[in-house]
C-alpha positions in Angstrom: 11.0 -8.8 -23.6 12.5 -10.1 -20.4 13.2 -13.8 -20.4 11.9 -16.0 -17.6 14.3 -19.0 -17.5 13.5 -22.1 -15.6 15.5 -25.4 -15.3 13.7 -28.7 -15.4 15.0 -32.2 -15.4 14.5 -34.5 -18.4 13.8 -38.3 -18.3 17.5 -39.1 -18.1 18.1 -36.7 -15.1 19.8 -34.0 -17.1 18.9 -30.4 -16.5 17.2 -28.6 -19.4 16.7 -24.8 -19.5 13.4 -23.4 -20.8 12.0 -19.9 -21.3 8.6 -19.7 -19.7 6.6 -17.8 -22.3 3.2 -17.8 -20.6 0.9 -19.7 -18.2 -2.5 -20.5 -19.8 -5.6 -21.4 -17.8 -7.6 -24.1 -19.4 -10.6 -26.0 -17.8 -9.5 -24.9 -14.3 -5.9 -25.9 -14.6 -2.7 -24.0 -15.4 -0.4 -25.0 -18.3 3.1 -23.6 -18.9 4.1 -22.8 -22.5 7.9 -23.3 -22.8 10.6 -22.9 -25.4 14.1 -24.4 -25.1 16.4 -21.7 -23.8 19.7 -23.1 -25.0 18.8 -24.1 -28.5 17.7 -22.1 -31.6 14.5 -24.2 -31.7 10.9 -23.3 -32.4 9.4 -26.4 -30.7 7.0 -25.3 -28.0 6.5 -27.5 -24.9 3.3 -27.4 -22.9 3.3 -28.9 -19.4 0.7 -29.0 -16.7 1.7 -26.6 -14.0 0.5 -27.3 -10.4 1.4 -25.4 -7.3 3.7 -27.4 -5.1 1.8 -28.2 -1.8 5.1 -28.3 0.1 6.2 -24.9 -1.2 3.5 -22.5 -2.5 6.1 -20.4 -4.2 7.1 -23.3 -6.4 5.4 -25.3 -9.2 5.5 -28.9 -10.2 5.4 -29.6 -13.9 4.1 -32.8 -15.6 3.5 -34.0 -19.1 0.2 -34.1 -20.8 -1.1 -37.2 -22.6 -4.2 -35.7 -24.1 -3.5 -34.1 -27.5 -6.8 -32.2 -27.6 -5.8 -30.4 -24.4 -2.4 -29.6 -25.8 -3.9 -28.3 -29.0 -6.5 -26.2 -27.1 -3.9 -24.7 -24.8 -1.6 -23.9 -27.7 -4.5 -22.2 -29.6 -5.2 -20.0 -26.6 -1.5 -19.1 -26.4 -1.4 -18.4 -30.1 -4.4 -16.0 -29.9 -2.9 -14.3 -26.8 0.5 -13.8 -28.5 0.0 -13.1 -32.2 3.3 -11.2 -32.3 5.2 -14.4 -31.8 3.7 -15.9 -34.9 3.9 -12.9 -37.3 6.5 -13.3 -40.0 
């Protein structure tokens, strides 16, 4: 599987690399499912992904406060990629 690595900036301004696993559409919006690229972690991160109006080739990512949305997006991701969750 080819890795799609993106670099985002955390709250303290430090760059953090993520592997973009998929973009899931839910209720008319796109959500990025990410995994830390530089750690051996299994903690998924889900962010709202909106096209940058200043650069249509780029996306702006923002956090999600609604746990129900996070859960629904993760469930769609899990169903789309059962191979990731097989033991």
